N, C-alpha and C positions, 0 to 999 in steps of 0.2 A: 908584577905587571909585565915585565919583559919576557918572562917565561911563557905567559899566556900568549903574547904576541908571536913568539917564536913557534909555539905549538900550532897556532892558527896558520902561520905561514907554511909550516911543514905539512899540515893537513891539506892546505890549498894546493901545494905542489904534488902531493902524493895522489890526490884524487884523479887528475888527468892520466898519470902513469898507471894507476890501477885500472882505469877504464880502458886504456890502450892494451894492457896485458890481457884483460878479460876479452876484449874484442879479438885479439890474435888467437887466444885459446879457442874461442868459438869457431873461428875460421878453420883452425887446424882440426878441430873435432868434426866439423862439417865435411872437410876434405877427406878425412879418413872414412867416415860413414859413406860418403858418396863413392869413394874408391872401391870399398868392399861390396857395396850394392851393385856397382858396375861389373865387378868380377862375377857376381852371381848371375847377372843378366847375360854376360858373354858366354856362360856355359851352355846357353841355348841358341848360340849363333850358328845356324846350320847352312845358311846361304852364303855368308861371307864372314870372315873372322871378326869384323868390327860391327856387324849388323845383327841385332837380336830382335825377334818378334815379341819378347817380353823384356821390358826395360824399367825396373823399379826405380833407378836413380832419378828419372824424370819426376816421379811423385815426391821423392825426397827433396829435390831441388825446389819444386813448387811450394811444399809445406814449409821448408826452412826459410825461404825468402818472405813468405806470407806471414810467418810467425815472428821471425827475427827482424826483418827489414831488408830492403833491396841492397843496402850497403854491405851485406855479407856475401855478395856475389863472388868475391875472390876465393871463398871456400869451395865453391863449385868449380871454378876455373882450375884451381890447384888440383882438386880431386880428379878432374877429367884429364888434365895434362900429364900429371905425374903417373896416374894410373895407366894412361896409354903408353907412356915410355916404359913402365915396368913390364907391361905385357908385350914388349918388343915391337911396338908400333913405330914406324918411321916418324921422324920429327915433323915433316909436313902434314902427315895424317893426324898426328897428335895435336898439332896447332889448329888445323881446320875443324876437327871434332870439338876441340875446346871452345872455339869461337861459336860454333853452332849450338852446342848444349847450353853455354852460358847465356847467349843471346835469347834462346828460347825461354829460359827461366826468368830472366830479367823482364823481358817483354810481357810475359804472361802475368806476372805479379803487378807490374806497372799498370797494365790495362784493367786488371781486376780492381785495383784500388781506385784508379782514376775514373773509369767508366761505370763500374757496378757497385762502388762503395763497399767492397768485398769484406765480409766477416768470416774469418777462418773457421769459426765453429759451425758454419753451414746450417744455421738455424732458420734461414729464410729461403724461399723458393728462388728469389732473385740471385742468391749466392750460388746455388746449384746450377741454375741456367747460365750464369756468368762463367762459372768454371768450365762447363761443357763447351760453351761457345768459344771462349778464349783458347782453351786447350785444343779444340778442333783446328783452329787456324795457326796458333803459335808453334805447335809441334811440327808443322810443315817446315819451319825455319831450320830446326836441327836436322830433319830428314833431308832437306834440300842441300844445305851446306855440307853435311856429312857425305851424302852420296856424290855430290860434285867433287869433293875432295878425293874420294876413292877413285872416281873416273879419271881425274887428272893426274893422280900420283901412283896409281897401280895399273895393272894390266886388265882391269875389269872392263869388259866390252860395253859400249854405249847401249847396246840392245838390252842389257840387263839393268839399265838405269831404273826403269819403272818398277820392276819387281823388287829390287833392292830398296828403292824409295818407299814403296808401299809397306814393306816389312818394317822398315825403320819407323815410319810414321805411326803404324798401328801399335808397335811396341811402346813408343813414347806416349801415345794417347791412352793406352791401357794403364801405364804408370800414373798418368795424371788423373784418371778416373777411378782407379782402385786404390793405389798406395797413398796418394796425396790426401783424399778424403779421410782415410783411416787415421793418418798422422794428425791432420788438422783437428778432427773431431775429438781425439783423445788428448791432445796436447794443449788445445786452446780453451776448451770448456772448463768451467770451475770443477773443483773436486766434489764428489758426491758419495754418499753411502747407499749401497744398493739394499733394498729391503729384502727380507727373507722370501716373501712370496714371489717377488719379481725375480730373485735369483733362481728359485726352483723352476719358474716358467722359462727363464733363459736357458737353463741347463737342458731341459727336455727339448726345447726348440733347436738348439745347436746339435744335440745328440741325434735327433732324427734327420736334421739337415745334413750332417756329416754322413750318416748311414746311407741316406738316399743318394747323395752325390757320389759317395764311394762306390755304391752299387752301379750307378750309371756309367762312371768313368774308369772302373777297374777291370772290366771284362772286354773281350773282343766283341765288337758289335755283331750280334747274330742277325740272321735274316728275318726274324720275326719282328712284327710291328710293336709288340708289347714293350720290349726293352727300349726301343726308340722313343716311345711315348712317355717313358718314365722321366725324361728330361724336363717335361713340363710340370712335374710334381715339385720340382725345386722352387718354382715361382711362388706358391702359397706361403712357403716358409720365409722367403725373402720379404714378401709383403707383410707377413706376421711380424717379423723382426723390425721392419720400418715403422709399422703402426704402433706396436707395443713398447719397443725398446728405443725408438727414435734413432737419432743419427749415429750414436755410438754402437748400438746394437746392430743397425743396418750395415755399418762398415765392417764389423766383425763377420757378419754372415757373408758379405761379398768376398772378404779375404779368404775365408774358409773354403767357399766354393771355388774361388780362383786357384788356390793352392792345390786342391784335390784334382780339379779339372786339368790344370797344367801338367801335374804329375802323370795323370792317366793318359793324356793326349801325347805327351813326350814318349811315354812307354808304348804307344801304339794302341791304346785301348780307348773305349768311349765312342760316342756317336760322331765325334769330329775327326776321328782317325782317317787320314787320306793316304794317298800313295806316297807323298813326300811329307816329311815332318814339318817343313816350313809352311806348306799349305794348310796342314792340320792346325798349327798354332794360329795362323791368321784367321781361320774360321772360328776357332775357339775364342780368340781375343775379341772378335766382333760380338760374339754371344755375351762375353763377360762385360763388355762396355755397355751393352743394352741392360743387362742385369744390374750393373752398378748405377746407371742413370735412373732406372725404375726405383731402386732402393733409396737413393739419395733424394729424389723428388718426393716420394711418398713420405719419407721421414721429415723433410723440411716442411711439407704441407701439414703434417701432423703437429709439428712444433708450432707452426704459425696458428693453427686452429686452437691448440691448447692455450697459446699466449693470448689469442683473441678472447677465448672463453674466460681466462683469468682476468683479463682487462675488463671485460664486461662485468664479471663478478665483483671486481674491485670498484668499478663505477657504481654499481648498485649499492655496495657497502658504503661508498662515499655519500651517495644520495640519502641513504638511510641515516648516516651520521648528521648530515645537514638538516634532514627532516626532524630528527630528534632535537637538534639544537634549536630549530625554529619553534617547535612546540614548547620547549622548555623556556625559551626567551619570552614567548608571547604571554606566558602565564606568570611572569615575574617582573616586577617593576622596581624592586628595591636595589639600588645600585651596588651595595655590598654583596647581596646575594647573587646579583648578575656577575660580578667579578669572579666569585668563587665557582659559580656554575660554568663559566667559560673555561676556567682552568681544569675543572673536573672532566668536562666533556672532551676537551682536547687531549688530556692524558689518557682517559679510559677508552675512548672510541678510536683515536688515531694511534694509540700505542706508544706514547711518549713516556720518558722516564722522569721528566721534570718540566713544569710549566709555571710561569708567573706573569702577572700583568703589572706594568708600570704606567702611572698616570701623572702628568705634570702637576706639581704642587702649586696651589694658588698663593702660597705664602713665600716660599723660597724658590730660587732659580734652579730647580732640579726636579727629578721625578721620584715618586715614592711608590713602594711596592704595596699594591692594594689586596692581592690574593695570590695564592700559590698552590701547587699540587705536588705532593711528595717531597717538598723542599722546605727546610727551615730558612729563616732570614739569614742566619750565619752562613749556611751552605750557599745560598744565592750570592752573597757577597764574595765568597771565595771563587765562585764561578765567574763572576763579573771581573774580579781581579785577574784571573787567568786569561780570560777572553777579552780584555779591555780594548784591544785594537779593533774589535768588531762590534762595539756597542753603539756606535753612532750611525744612524741611517742618513745618508746624504740625499737619497731620492725617496720621497715619502710614498711613492707608488711601487717601490720594489723592495722585496725582503733582502736581508743579509744572510747568506748561508755559508757555513764554514765547517769543514771536517778535518780532524787530525787524529789518525789512529794511535798516536803516541800519548794523547791526552787521556788521563784516567781520573775518574771512572767514565766520564762522558767524552765521546769521540765526535759527536756532531752537535752543532749549535746553530740556532736560527733566530732571527729577529724579524717579526712581521709588523709593519705599521698598521695601526687601527685608524682608518680615515673615515670621515663622514663629510660628504659633499666636497671632497678634495681637501679637507682640513684635517690635519693630524690631531687626534684626541688622546693618543696613548700608544703603547707598543705591547705586543704579545711576544714573550721570549720563551724559547723551547730548547730542551737538551735531550739527547738520546745516547745510550751506551753503544749503539750500533754505528759503525763507520758507514758513511755515505747513506745515512738513513733518509735524508731529504732528497729523494729522487723527484723527477718531474711530476709524477702523479701525486705524490704527497704534498709537494709545493702548491700544486693547483688546488688540492683539497683544503689545505690550511689557509690559502689565500681567500677562498670562498667562505670558509668558516670565519676568518678574521673580518670579512665584510659584514657578515651577519652579526658578529660580536660587536662591531662598531655601531651598527644600527641599534642593537639592544642597549648598549651603554648610553647612546645619545637619547634614546627614548626614556631610559631611567632618569637621566639628567633633566630632560624636559619635564617629566612628571614631577620631579622634585622641585623644579622651578615653579611649576604651576601650583603645587601645594604651598610652597613658600610664598608665592604671590597671593594665593587665597588667604593665607594667614596674615600677610601684610595688609591686604585689603580689609580683612575682618578687623584687624587691629586699628587701621586707619578709620574705618567706619565707627568703631567704638570711640576712638579719640575725637572724631568729628562731633559725634553726639555729645561726648563729655565736654568738648570745647564749647559747643553751642550752649549747653546748660550752664557751664561756668561763665560764659560771656553774658548770658541772660541774668544769672545771679549777680555778676559784677555790675551790670547796668542797673539792675534793680536796686542793689545796695547804694550805688553811686547816686541814683536818682532819689532814693528814699532818704539816705543818711546825709548826703551833702546838699544836693540841689533841693530836695524836699524840705529840709530844715530851713534853708535860706528862703524858700518860697513862703514857708509858714511864718518866718520872721517878717518877711515883706508884708504878708497879709496883716499881721499884728500892727506893724507900723502904719499901714494904710488906715486901719481902724482907728488908731490913735489920732491920725491926722484929721479924720472925719470929725472927731470930737472937738479938736482945737482949730477948726477951720477959720474961726474968727480971730485967731491969735497969730499974726504973720511971723513974728519973731520965732515962736516955737515951731511953727510949720517949716520954716527954713532949716532949723536944726534937724528935724526929722527927714527932710528931703536929702540932706547930705548923707544921712545914715542909709536911707533907701537907695541912693545912688551907689554906695559901696556894696550893698547887698546884691544889687542888680549886676554890678561888675563881677562879683564872685560867682553868681549864677552863670554868667557868660563864660568865664574862664573854665568852670567845671564842664560846661557843655562842649566848649572847644576841645578840652583835653579828651573827653569821650569820643569826639568826632575824629581826632587825630589818631587815637588808638584803633578806632575802627578802620579808618583809611585817611591818611594825611592828605589834605587838599593840595599841599605843595607838590605831591607826586603828579597830580594832574596838570598843575599850572606851571611849576618850576622845573620839574624833571627829577630824574633819579639821583644825580649827584647832590643837588641841593637838599633833597629830602633826607638822604643818608647823613649828610653833614648835620642837619638839624637833629636827627634822631641820636647821633653819636654824642652831640653836646648834652642832650638831655640824659643819655645813658651815663655819661661820665659824672654828671651832677648827681644823679640818683644813686649810683653804686660806688663811686669813687675809684673806678678802675681806669688805668691809663689806656687810651685808645688812639692809635695813629692811623689816620685815613689819608689815602692818596688816590687820585683819579688821573689816569693817563689816556690821552687820546679821546676824551669825552667833553672837551670844552665846547659849550653851546651846542651840544649834539643831543637831539631827542631820539629815543629809541621807541620801537613799538610798545604800546601800553602794557600788553600782556607780559613782555619781557621785563620791563621796568618794575611792574608789580611783583613778579615772581622773584626777581633778584632782591628787591627790597625786603620781601618777606623772608627770604633765606638769610639775609644779613641780620634781620631782626631776630629770627629764631636762633641763629648762631650766637648772637650776643646774649640772648636770654639764657641759652644753655651755659655759656661761659659764666654768667652771673650766678646761676643756680647750682652748677655742678663742678666747674673746672678749678675753682679756687686759684684763679690766675691773677697776676699783677699787671700784665700787659697784653694788649691785643693789637694786632696789625690788620688793617683792612685795605685791600687793594682792588680797584676797579680799572680795567684796561680794555681798550678796543684795538684790534689789529686784524686786518684782512677779513673783514666782515664777521668777526667772532668776538663776542664779549666775554671777558674772563673776570671772575670774582674770586678772591682768595681771602679767607679769614683764618688767621693763625694766632694761637695763644700759647702761653708758657705754663699752662696749668698741669693738673695731675695726669691727664690723658686717660685712655682706656684701650681695650682690645676690640677693634672693629670687626675682627673675624668671627668672634663668638656672637651669634645673634641674640638679642635681648629686646624683643618687641615692646615690652612694657617700659623699658628705659630708653629706647631709641625711636620712639614714635615720631619725634621731631625729625630725625634723619630720614625716616621713611617718607614723611611728608615732603621734605626737600627733594628726595629722589623722584617722587611722583611729579612734582612741579617741573623738574628738569626733563623728565622723560616726555612730558607733553610738549615741551619745546624742542625735542629731538637733540638735546644737549648731553653732556657728560657730567657726572657727579662723582667726586672722589673724596674719600675720607682717609687721611693718614694720621695714625696715632699709635702710641705705645704707652703703657703705664709708666708714669713719671717723666714723660718727654713731651707733653703737650699734644695739641691737636691742630691739624691743618685741614680745612675744607676748601676744596677747589671746584669751581663751577665754570663750565665753558659752554656757551650757547651761540649757535649761528643766528645771524640776522641779515636782512637785506637780500637782494637778488644775487 
């Protein structure tokens, strides 16, 4: 354990040191590159030893800080300062030029990032315009500081300030517009493999571009107009490279033209050759700046147009996916088929490597996997174990997205909530082997798809509930008709077998009394017998009336009626029943509530007597905060309430219907071997 801790501490200590060393190495490398680029630029310093009309280091500085970060400015400062000292520049000049060049690069990149939200790949028109605008103004910093330094520290006359400043400024501007875009485009954009057809096209494009540019800038300008007009032939090739090869191809074309044109102009050839080499280069660099801007703007516009076309194509594809999903969902109402259909469409149309749906279980406090695409349950469990920190959705309106390139084989993971009317009904979980697969467009598509899926699932559930309700209503209707027939049969038997026989005996006795009417003593004996028969008939009729509806329920209330029924139940079945009423002393409730609760208690006790094989039943009635609660609990054999059995649970369905009409709640808790508890809660009053 201690070894692990020491290793961890060593790793923590070495990481900052490693970062510092890497930072210093990058600064040193940048300084060396800048220094040698500055030496190349100073080879063309014709007006003054420290002023060149072609200054590639400006482009290098722009690209380096844009790609690496502004914090690498010491590399530029060191490159300028040390390079100036090596080239025998006095210390004040080296110091002034260092300040100007460093400030120019830092200010440029800061403004690009802050104002234009600059992307070094130059794939937006906004990036190209931002680079041109910022470079146009910030290159004046280096030119102004550098020229003032030369005026103050050398014998350069003040009259030469503007000419020297203009040369300096144009040289820096050209570096920013030619060298910087080339480096940014090739170093910032992702790697790609050029297709054979595109490679052949690029070869012939650059071949003819080099040929024409060399022809224009390799000969002494003749007096004829034909050679002068050839310079315009360069532009179609520049446009071609921008439109067909985009930013990388455009920057190559600009660099090739610039290199040949500078070589020719310095050699005194080409259409820009003037009396002085400095004037020739200034004229050339103005031309090249325009060429570069045209190429960069056309390439950026082409990229934006292609991106917009791809986005539109993707949106059409997304709409097609959602349309297919809608059609598929509309024709399917089986919930298990819907689950599998959702997974299949998500996997096949969106391009996922694994999909599954989890729905909260009605039995246990967890979710269960209902369907999956390309994943077995064991594999899903492994994924859940690996990504366990991202399985819980805290916001039901937002998905959870996670990418990890080191995770194999799946690098991207997402959980999308399935909501219906703001209520979570499940989750859609997805994995991909591609890192950062879930970009903004994919997230928007899946979110819309998840909304459709939630509606489809809810519709399937509702249809299942309707079917189940119809089955229940059909079963209840059959039970009602059967109960009516049974009740009629019971009444018929009771009236015929019990009351009918007593009435027949009564008629016989009355006939006998008619024959012995003149014998008072015998008449008196028959009257006692008739009185007992009449009493028996009265008791039987009362029992029938109580079974149909106890009169005490109307006159004495629910508590008294339940007490009377429980006493008779205990006498008839020999089962111990404990009854308690809380908060109902001398309180009468609405008649429909009292009737429903009495029937539920009656039905529950009947079920106990017929099915539960219980030895004890507890019945509780309580009233609290305008809600009446009834609990009937037995210690019988129990059953599984999750498995529907309409034939055996018609009584439960009837209870549920009664409570639903009263806008109450009806709950059955039972397990095989652990008894049954029925709980009813009904609101009453205002």
